[in-house]
N, C-alpha and C positions, 0 to 999 in steps of 0.2 A: 179659368180656361185660358190657355196661352194661344195667342195668334201666331200664325206662321208668316214667313217672309220670303220673298223671291228677289234675288239680285241678278241683273243682267248687265254684263260689262262688255263694251266694245271699244276698241282703241286702235291707234296707229303708233308704232314705235320705230324710230330710225336706228338701225343697227349697222354699224360700220365695222369692217374686218372681223366678222364673226365666224366661228366654227361650232355653233351651238348644237347642231344636229348632223352628225356624220353617219355615213352608212357603211359601205364595204371598203376593205382595203384590197387593192389590186397590186400585188408586189409591194413596192415602196410608195405607192400612191394612195392617199386616203381621200375618199370622195364625199362631198357635201350632198345632203339629201336634195333631190329634185322632184317636182311634181308637174304634171301637165295642167296648164291653165288656158281656157279658151275665151276669146273675145270676138265680138262681131267685127268684121273687117270689110273692106271694099269687095263687094260681090260674094260675100260668104263669111267665113269665120277664120280666125288666125289662132293657132295653138302655140303657146310658149312653154318651154320647159324651164321652170323658174325655181330658184332656191326656196327652200321651205323648212319649217321647224314643225315637227309632228305634234299632234294633240297628245300622244303618249308621252312625249318628252315634257310637255307642260304639266300633264297630270302627275307624272312622277315627281316633278319639282314641288307641286303643291302638296302632295301627300307626305313628302319628306318634312315640309314645314309643319303640316298638321300633326304628324307624329311627334316632332320636337316640342311643339307647343303643348300637346297633351301630356307629355312626360313632365314638363315643367309644372303643370297644374295638377298632376297626380291623377289624371284620367287614364282609363285602361287602354293599353296598346299591346298587341300580341308581340311575341319575341321576334318574329321576322320583320314586321313593320317597324319595330324599334331600330332595326339595323338597316332600314331603307330597302328591304327586299320585299317587294309587293307581289308575292305569289298568290296571296289572298285566298287561303283555304281551298286550293285547287283540288286536292284529293286527300285521302286519309293520312298518308305519310306527311304531307305538308301541314295538315291540320294538327296532327299530334306534336310536330316540332314547334309549330307556332304557339300552341297553348300547353307546352310541356309544364308539368307541375299542377295542372288543373284537371279535374274530372270532366271530360268532354261529354256533354249530354246529346247523344245522337238522336234521341226522340224529339227534342226541340232544338235542332241544330242551329237554325237561323237565329233564334232567340239567344242561344248561348254565344254565338259569334258576335252578334250585335252588342250584347252586354259587355263582352270582354275585349273588344277592340273598336275604338272610335274610327280608325282609318277604314276598316272594312264596313262599318256602319255607314259612314259618309261616302266612301269610294266604291262600295259594292264588291261582290265576289261571285264566283261560279264554282260550286262544289260539284265536281263531275265524277261521282262514284255510283254505287248501286241505285241511289235516288238522287237525281240532279236537283240541286237547290240553287236558284239564281236570285241574286239581289242586285238590282240596277243601281248604278251610281246616282248619288244625289247632287253631283255637280257635273257639268257638261263643258267640254272644250273641244277645240278643233285645230286644224293646221293653221299656222301663221304663214301667209303667202304675201308677196309684194302687192301693194295697193294698185288699183287699176291704172292710174296715170304714171305710176313708177315702174310698171311691169317691164316695159321695153328698155328701161335704164338700169334694171337690176343686174348685178354682175357676180359671176363665179370665176375666180382666178386662182390657180395653184401657186403656192409659194415654196421655194427651195429652202430646206433646212439640212443640217448635218449633225451627226453625233461623232463622238471620239475626238481625241486631240492628237494630231501628228506630233512626232517627237517624244512620245511617251512609250513605255514598254507595253502599253495595252493595245497598240496597233502594230501588227506584225510587219516586218520589213517587206516592202513591195506592195503593201496594201494602202489604200487611201481612206479617207473619211467615209463613214456610212451616210449617204445622202437619202433624203426622203422628201416627198411633196405632200402638202396639205392644202386642200381646196378651201378658200375663204370666200365669203360673200358679203356684199354691202347692198342694203335695200331698205325701203320704207315698208315695214311689215304690218299686216293687220293682226289684231288680237281679239279673241272672243272667249268668254267664260260666263257660265250661268250657274247659280246655286239656288236650289229649291229645298227649303227646310222641312217641307211637308211630312216626309217620311223618316227624318232623322230620329233614331231611337225607337222606331216603330217597325212592326212586322209587315212584310210585303208579299212573300212568296205564296202562302196558302190563302186562297180566297176566303176561307172560313174565318181566318184570324187577321186578315189584312187590315192595317190601321190600328191594331192593338199596340199599346205602349209596351216595349220589351224591357224597359228600364224600371227602376224602383219607383220613380215619380216623374211628374211633369217638370219639376224643378231640375231634375237631372238632365232631362231633355233640353231645357233652356240653357243649362251650363254648356252642354255639348254644342248647341247652335252658336252661342256666343263665342266659344273657343274657335269654332270653324271660321267665324267672321274675323276674329283676331288673326288667325293664321292667314286668311285671305288678304288682309291688310298688309301684313309683313311680306307676303309673297309678291304683292304688286309693287310695293314701295322699293323693295330690294331687288326686284327682277330675278327671283330665285328659280329660274328654269334654265334648261340647256346644259350641255356638257362642255368639256374641253376649255374650261375657263382659266385653268392655272397658267397657261401660256398664250391663250387666245382670248383674253378678256375683251369683249367688244367695246367700241366707243359708242355709247348708246344714249338715247333720250326719247321721251314720249312727245310726239308731235301733238296728240290730242287723245282724249278719253271721254267716254260717256258711261255713267253708271246709273242704271234705273233701279230704284227700290220700290217694290210693290207688295200689295197684300196677296196677289195671285200672279199667275204666269203673265209676264209682260216683257217681251224681249226687244232690245235695242236693234234697229235695222243694221244691216251689214256695213262694216267700215271699209269694205272694198271700194266703195264710191266715196268721193270727197265730201259730199253733202249728207253724210250719215247723221250728223247732229241735227241738221235742218229736217231730215226725214223723221228723226225721233220726235221732234216737236210737232210735226204734222200728224204722226200716228197718235200722239198723246191727245190731240183734239178729237180724234175719232173714238178712241177707247182708252180707259184708264181704270186701274184697280187701286185707287188711292196712290197713284204712281208719281214719284218725284224723280227728276233727272238731274244728276250732278255732273258738270262737265268742266273740262280744262282744255284750252287750246294755247299753243305757244304764241308768243307775241307777234310773229310774222303772219299769223292767220287771223281772219276776222269772222265774226258771227253776226248775221243780220239782226237789226234792232228788234224786229217783230219776233224773232226766235228767242232772243234773250228774255222776253217776257214770260215764256213758259218753261224755261229751264233755269237751273241754278249754276251760273257761270262763275267759277272761282279762280283765284289768282295763281294757284300753284297745283301741281299734280298731287302732292302730298295732302294739301288741304281738301282737295276733291275726294280722295279716297277716304280720308278721315271723316268727312261730313257724311258720306254715304254709309259707312260702317256704323257710325253713331245713330243715324236715322234707323237703320235696320235693327239695331239693338233696342232702340226706344219702342219698336213695334212689338217686341216680345214681352207679353204681359204674364204675370203669375196667375 
């Protein structure tokens, strides 16, 4: 019997001059995503409209990596997910295109989709046709927003750019260069991501069959979970999320990260506050599901000696991620 594993990841990343999550274009002006963030203030509360990177953006990046890693290892991925199009079996037309060449089994639709696409297995889907079938994602993420003490210092600033070259036949006489503005942001952002392997490769929609393995064997489930962990490692180490990187590659680095590996649900406290690693150690004293916490903090930050005793403080970001992923894999038994 294979044990399942739960990973909870919280961290802080410093991103300078980034355009990772843009929203609308107003004329020649491209806007960065903003969200309202509220903090207690003198006599009440203060609301900031802060730069943000959406959870959808992070999820898209992770699922791209998951699809790529699955293709390398020969695990099943539907036609659309292979192309980075995550419509996720929305309706019959999408379903037929995603699984073109296969005989779709509408009587056991969730089982068919789970067996034939690891991305929809891990990332969930909503089939909205004559009979709605919903599969909740096995990973969870959310908005990246500025950390609490960095909130008032986060910046969104527009930068002027231009296209076309004067003095060429491509610009008509009397016309100038095409100018446009792109909003850029710099901030210390929070990061959150959880992965629960409990229902990977299993049915969830019908209560009569919930928890049944949809794959050929538990070994196949184990392979899927391990591949998801490998994809998560690559995703974190290479920062494979966000858009507009071809000309706006951010100057980035992880200030800190905490990764909890558990046998059941155990989440790292919010990195919005600076003492989230200390808060993790406190929580671990109260409740643990065979939980181990792997952490990294940059050299300019310190961790109290009493906290170090209950966490695994490692020397680099990469070593921290690698140690946590290896621990998670070790917990998966045949």
